[in-house]
C-alpha positions in Angstrom: 0.7 28.3 -0.3 2.8 30.1 -2.8 5.7 28.4 -4.6 9.2 29.2 -3.3 12.7 29.1 -4.9 15.6 27.2 -3.5 17.3 30.5 -2.6 14.1 31.7 -0.9 13.8 28.5 1.2 17.4 28.5 2.3 17.3 32.3 3.0 14.1 31.9 5.2 15.7 29.1 7.3 18.9 31.3 7.6 16.7 34.1 8.9 15.0 31.7 11.3 18.3 30.5 12.7 19.6 34.1 13.1 16.4 35.1 14.9 16.7 32.2 17.3 20.4 33.1 18.0 19.4 36.7 18.8 16.8 35.5 21.3 19.3 33.1 22.9 21.7 35.9 23.5 19.2 38.0 25.4 19.3 38.7 29.1 15.8 38.8 30.8 16.9 40.5 34.0 15.0 43.7 33.2 11.6 42.0 32.7 8.9 42.0 35.3 6.9 38.9 36.2 4.0 39.8 34.0 6.4 40.5 31.1 8.1 37.1 31.6 4.8 35.4 31.3 4.0 37.3 28.1 7.3 36.3 26.6 6.7 32.6 27.6 3.3 32.7 25.9 5.0 34.0 22.8 7.6 31.3 22.9 4.9 28.7 23.3 3.1 29.9 20.2 6.3 29.8 18.2 7.1 26.3 19.5 3.6 25.2 18.4 4.0 26.6 14.9 7.5 25.3 14.2 6.5 21.7 13.3 4.3 23.1 10.5 7.5 24.2 8.8 8.7 20.5 8.8 5.6 19.0 7.3 6.3 20.0 3.6 9.8 18.7 4.0 8.8 15.4 5.4 6.0 14.9 2.9 8.3 15.7 0.1 10.7 13.0 1.3 7.8 10.6 1.6 6.7 11.3 -1.9 9.9 11.3 -3.9 12.7 9.6 -2.0 12.9 5.8 -1.9 14.5 3.8 0.8 17.7 3.3 -1.2 18.2 7.1 -1.6 17.5 7.7 2.0 19.7 4.9 3.4 16.7 3.1 4.9 13.0 3.6 5.6 12.0 7.2 6.1 11.5 6.8 9.8 15.0 5.3 10.2 16.5 8.0 7.9 15.0 10.8 10.0 16.0 9.2 13.3 19.5 8.8 12.0 19.9 12.3 10.6 18.1 14.2 13.3 19.3 12.0 16.2 15.7 11.3 17.4 14.1 8.0 18.3 12.4 5.8 15.7 9.0 6.4 17.4 9.5 10.1 17.4 10.3 10.0 13.7 7.2 7.9 13.0 5.1 10.3 14.9 6.4 13.3 12.9 5.8 11.4 9.6 2.2 10.6 10.7 1.5 14.2 11.7 2.9 15.5 8.5 0.6 13.1 6.5 -2.4 14.3 8.5 -1.6 18.0 8.9 0.8 18.9 6.0 0.0 20.1 2.5 -1.1 17.6 -0.1 -1.4 17.4 -3.8 -3.9 15.5 -5.9 -2.7 13.0 -8.6 -3.2 15.8 -11.1 -1.0 18.1 -9.2 -3.4 20.6 -7.7 -3.0 21.5 -4.0 -5.3 19.9 -1.5 -6.0 21.0 2.1 -4.6 18.8 5.0 -6.6 15.8 6.0 -7.3 17.3 9.4 -7.9 20.8 8.1 -9.1 22.5 11.3 -6.4 21.0 13.4 -3.7 22.1 10.9 -5.1 25.6 10.9 -5.1 25.8 14.7 -1.5 24.5 14.9 -0.4 26.9 12.2 -1.8 29.8 14.2 -0.2 28.6 17.4 -3.4 27.9 19.2 -2.7 24.2 19.9 0.5 22.3 20.5 1.9 18.9 19.9 0.0 17.3 22.8 -3.3 18.7 21.5 -2.5 17.3 18.1 -1.9 13.8 19.4 -5.3 13.8 21.2 -7.1 14.9 18.1 -5.3 12.5 15.8 -5.9 9.6 18.2 -9.6 10.5 18.3 -10.0 10.7 14.6 -8.1 7.5 13.8 -10.1 5.5 16.3 -13.5 6.5 15.0 -15.4 3.6 13.4 -15.2 3.4 9.7 -19.0 3.9 9.3 -18.9 7.4 10.7 -19.7 9.7 7.7 -17.1 12.4 6.6 -19.3 15.4 7.6 -19.5 14.1 11.2 -15.8 13.4 11.3 -14.9 16.9 10.0 -17.3 18.6 12.5 -15.9 16.6 15.4 -12.4 17.3 14.5 -13.2 21.0 14.1 -14.8 21.1 17.5 -11.9 19.5 19.1 -9.5 22.0 17.4 -11.5 24.9 18.9 -11.6 23.2 22.3 -7.8 22.6 22.1 -7.2 26.3 21.9 -9.1 26.9 25.1 -8.0 23.9 27.3 -5.0 21.8 28.3 -4.3 18.6 26.4 -5.5 16.4 29.4 -8.8 18.3 29.4 -9.1 17.9 25.7 -8.6 14.2 26.1 -11.6 14.1 28.4 -13.7 16.0 25.9 -12.5 13.6 23.1 -13.6 10.6 25.1 -17.0 12.0 25.7 -17.4 13.0 22.1 -16.5 9.5 21.0 -19.1 8.1 23.3 -21.7 10.4 21.8 -20.8 9.5 18.2 -20.6 5.8 18.9 -22.5 5.0 22.1 -22.9 1.3 21.2 -19.3 0.7 20.4 -20.3 -1.2 17.2 -16.8 -1.4 15.7 -16.4 -3.4 12.5 -13.8 -6.1 11.8 -11.9 -3.5 9.8 -11.8 -1.2 12.9 -10.6 -4.0 15.1 -8.0 -5.2 12.6 -6.6 -1.6 12.5 -6.2 -1.4 16.2 -4.8 -4.8 16.9 -1.2 -5.1 18.0 1.1 -6.0 20.8 4.2 -4.0 21.7 7.0 -5.4 23.9 8.9 -2.5 25.6 12.7 -2.4 26.0 14.1 -4.2 29.0 14.5 -2.2 32.1 17.5 -2.3 34.5 16.0 -5.3 36.2 15.5 -7.2 32.9 11.8 -6.9 32.9 9.8 -5.8 29.8 6.5 -3.9 29.7 3.8 -5.2 27.3 1.0 -3.1 25.9 -1.5 -3.5 23.0 -4.9 -4.7 21.9 -6.1 -8.2 21.2 -8.8 -9.0 18.6 -11.8 -10.8 19.9 -10.5 -14.0 18.4 -7.1 -13.6 20.0 -8.7 -12.7 23.4 -10.9 -15.8 23.2 -7.9 -18.0 22.5 -5.9 -16.4 25.3 -8.8 -16.9 27.7 -9.1 -20.6 26.8 -5.3 -21.1 27.3 -5.0 -19.3 30.6 -8.1 -20.9 32.0 -6.1 -24.1 32.0 -2.5 -23.0 32.4 -3.1 -20.1 34.7 -5.3 -22.1 37.2 -3.9 -22.2 40.7 -1.1 -24.8 41.0 -0.4 -24.8 37.2 2.9 -23.8 35.7 4.3 -22.5 39.0 8.0 -21.8 38.5 8.7 -22.2 42.2 7.6 -25.9 42.2 10.4 -28.4 41.7 8.4 -30.0 38.9 5.8 -27.5 37.7 2.6 -29.1 36.5 2.1 -28.1 32.8 -0.5 -30.7 31.9 -3.2 -32.7 33.6 -4.4 -31.6 37.1 -2.1 -30.2 39.7 -2.0 -31.8 43.1 -3.9 -30.4 46.1 -0.7 -29.4 47.8 0.4 -27.5 44.6 -2.9 -25.6 44.5 -3.0 -24.8 48.2 0.7 -23.5 48.3 0.2 -21.3 45.2 0.5 -17.7 46.4 0.8 -16.0 43.0 -1.5 -13.2 41.9 -3.8 -13.7 38.9 -1.4 -11.5 36.9 1.5 -13.6 37.8 -0.3 -16.8 36.9 -1.3 -15.3 33.6 2.4 -14.5 32.9 3.6 -18.0 33.8 0.8 -19.5 31.7 1.9 -17.5 28.7 5.6 -18.4 29.2 4.7 -22.1 29.5 2.5 -22.0 26.3 5.3 -20.3 24.3 7.9 -22.7 25.7 5.8 -25.7 24.7 5.3 -24.3 21.2 9.1 -23.7 20.9 9.9 -27.2 22.1 7.3 -28.9 19.9 9.4 -28.5 16.8 6.4 -27.4 14.8 7.8 -24.0 14.1 10.3 -25.4 11.7 13.4 -23.3 10.8 14.1 -19.6 10.9 17.0 -18.3 8.8 18.4 -21.7 8.4 18.3 -22.7 12.1 15.6 -24.5 14.1 13.4 -21.9 15.8 14.9 -21.8 19.3 16.4 -19.5 21.9 20.0 -18.7 21.0 22.1 -17.1 23.7 25.8 -16.3 24.0 28.0 -16.0 27.0 31.7 -16.4 27.8 33.1 -19.5 29.6 34.5 -17.2 32.3 31.0 -15.8 33.1 29.6 -19.4 33.2 32.4 -20.5 35.6 31.8 -17.4 37.8 28.1 -17.9 37.8 27.6 -14.2 37.2 26.7 -11.9 34.3 24.1 -12.0 31.6 23.7 -13.8 28.3 22.6 -12.0 25.1 19.9 -13.7 23.0 19.5 -13.5 19.2 16.5 -11.4 19.9 18.6 -8.7 21.6 17.3 -9.4 25.1 19.4 -10.2 28.2 19.0 -13.3 30.3 20.2 -13.5 33.9 22.7 -16.2 34.7 20.1 -18.2 36.7 17.9 -18.4 33.6 20.9 -19.2 31.4 21.9 -22.2 33.6 18.4 -23.5 33.7 17.8 -23.3 30.0 21.3 -24.6 29.2 20.7 -27.8 31.1 18.9 -29.2 28.0 20.5 -27.1 25.2 22.9 -27.7 22.4 26.2 -25.9 23.1 28.6 -24.3 20.5 32.1 -23.2 21.4 33.9 -20.3 19.5 37.6 -20.9 19.1 40.0 -17.9 18.6 43.6 -17.5 17.6 44.9 -13.9 18.2 41.3 -12.7 18.3 40.2 -14.3 15.0 37.8 -17.1 14.5 39.2 -20.5 13.5 37.6 -23.3 11.5 34.4 -21.5 10.4 34.7 -21.2 6.7 33.6 -23.1 3.6 33.3 -22.8 -0.1 29.5 -22.3 -0.2 27.8 -19.0 -0.6 25.2 -19.6 2.1 26.4 -19.2 5.7 26.4 -22.5 7.6 24.3 -22.9 10.8 27.5 -22.7 12.9 28.6 -19.5 11.3 25.2 -17.9 11.9 25.3 -18.9 15.5 28.7 -17.3 15.9 27.5 -14.1 14.2 24.7 -14.0 16.8 27.3 -13.8 19.4 29.8 -11.7 17.5 27.6 -9.0 15.9 24.5 -9.6 18.1 22.4 -7.8 15.5 22.4 -5.7 12.3 25.9 -4.2 11.9 24.6 -1.0 10.2 25.3 2.1 12.3 22.8 2.6 15.1 20.4 -0.1 13.7 18.7 -2.0 16.6 17.3 -5.0 14.6 18.4 -8.1 16.6 20.1 -11.1 15.2 16.9 -13.2 14.8 15.6 -10.8 12.2 18.8 -10.3 10.1 20.4 -11.8 7.1 24.1 -12.9 6.6 26.0 -10.4 4.4 29.3 -11.1 2.6 31.5 -8.1 3.2 33.6 -9.2 0.2 31.3 -10.2 -2.5 31.2 -14.0 -2.8 31.7 -13.7 -6.6 35.2 -12.3 -5.8 36.3 -14.5 -3.0 34.3 -17.8 -3.6 34.4 -18.5 0.1 32.2 -17.9 3.1 34.8 -17.0 5.7 33.4 -16.2 9.2 35.8 -13.2 9.4 34.3 -11.8 6.2 30.6 -12.2 7.2 28.4 -9.9 9.1 24.7 -9.6 10.0 22.4 -7.0 8.3 18.7 -6.5 8.4 16.8 -6.8 5.1 16.5 -3.0 4.3 20.2 -2.3 5.1 21.3 -5.4 3.2 19.7 -3.9 0.1 21.7 -0.7 0.5 24.8 -2.6 -0.5 23.3 -4.6 -3.3 21.4 -1.7 -4.9 21.9 1.5 -2.9 25.5 2.5 -3.5 26.7 1.6 0.0 29.9 -0.4 0.6 31.1 -2.4 3.5 34.5 -3.4 4.7 36.1 -5.1 7.8 38.2 -3.1 10.1 41.2 -4.5 12.0 39.2 -5.1 15.1 36.7 -7.3 13.2 33.8 -4.8 13.1 32.0 -3.9 9.9 32.3 -0.4 8.5 29.4 0.9 6.3 30.5 3.5 3.8 27.6 5.7 2.5 27.3 7.3 -0.9 28.6 10.9 -0.9 25.1 12.5 -0.8 24.3 10.6 2.5 27.7 11.2 4.2 27.3 13.8 6.9 30.0 12.6 9.2 27.8 10.0 10.9 29.2 6.9 12.6 30.1 4.0 10.3 30.1 1.1 12.7 27.3 -0.1 15.0 28.0 0.1 18.7 24.3 -0.3 19.7 24.9 -4.0 20.6 28.3 -3.3 22.1 27.9 -0.5 24.7 31.1 -1.6 26.3 33.0 -0.2 23.3 31.4 3.2 23.8 32.7 3.1 27.4 36.2 2.1 26.3 35.8 -1.4 27.9 36.8 -3.4 24.8 36.6 -7.1 25.3 39.5 -8.8 23.5 41.0 -12.2 22.7 39.5 -15.3 24.1 37.0 -13.4 26.2 35.3 -11.8 23.3 31.5 -12.2 24.1 
């Protein structure tokens, strides 16, 4: 790939945008059915090739730009700037690393890691869905597979991708994996690489999907726990006094109508609740590890609504009342919309202040950041060295990476009149983006501001 000047790069992108604008202004009324299909085929090839233009840009950012300069991790910076999801940004970064140009430590150019796949995509023979199949196949190959076999398998799949749909390619990839590794002799390294559990976002009904892979040790531990706690009659939430230890009564066993999946769920919930109540987890961010939820007095009195936890999840009122029956309660006191009595002359925020911030900010206050309160730090909007006081009205929550932006990245924060925190970026990162975070306050986006004593 030849070297390009700044003027050449900008000019080429200008030409690309101009060409797209010309195509968008066209009317296709004069085309026949066969001609429409031909144009769609050409559009598909261009669509498949376009990500290749992004790979050098992404890899350049990954190579030379640190988190401070970007305003956060690369995945977050791309998601913010391009208005895409974090998962989509991570996918693009991963594809750029596998399919984009590389350089050796000495500076000479190197071919992409997945050479055949990169070539097929560059020619428009395969698209993004094909690429995801091939990358998944290559990354899940056991570590003992030699490089020559890996390269040949990847090249074969790249050829097949140009001839078949992605779902068909997935079938071929599965069969090829079985041929390469018929015994499934994955090493500890392979298993460690694949381990992980992902909790999906809550749906409209409050339920969360869970996906992932357990290591053999984690699976064995899970089996041992659910063998006891998921047995018929154990940990049944419909029982007035669920049996969580010992042996359930015969009536509890016979009246248990739950499916195995439901019993497994209830067993896991009981095990986690027991661990949380044991006190053995110690403290997290200065508070005992516990469920922290916030709700207004009006909602409690009405018996309707939902509470927000420090983890960013919502709890229905029935769960709130049940959990609150044996909880410690904190009351926020307001005067003209401002907190009273939560300030002191120490730099570290008090436990009471952090609890109030869980309810007030709900999570990191950086624009569009979705890190929940449990995983944040307390940030002094006015540096403590200047005010010598930790005033609740001058504190906010910030995740670790965004907290560093203020201390070393050139960002500034200030409180607005409504109590929200504004994040002011350095000039080179300012592109008119939002400066406050409404991710945890969707009611503000809809104009339904909650004020005064009812502030949640």
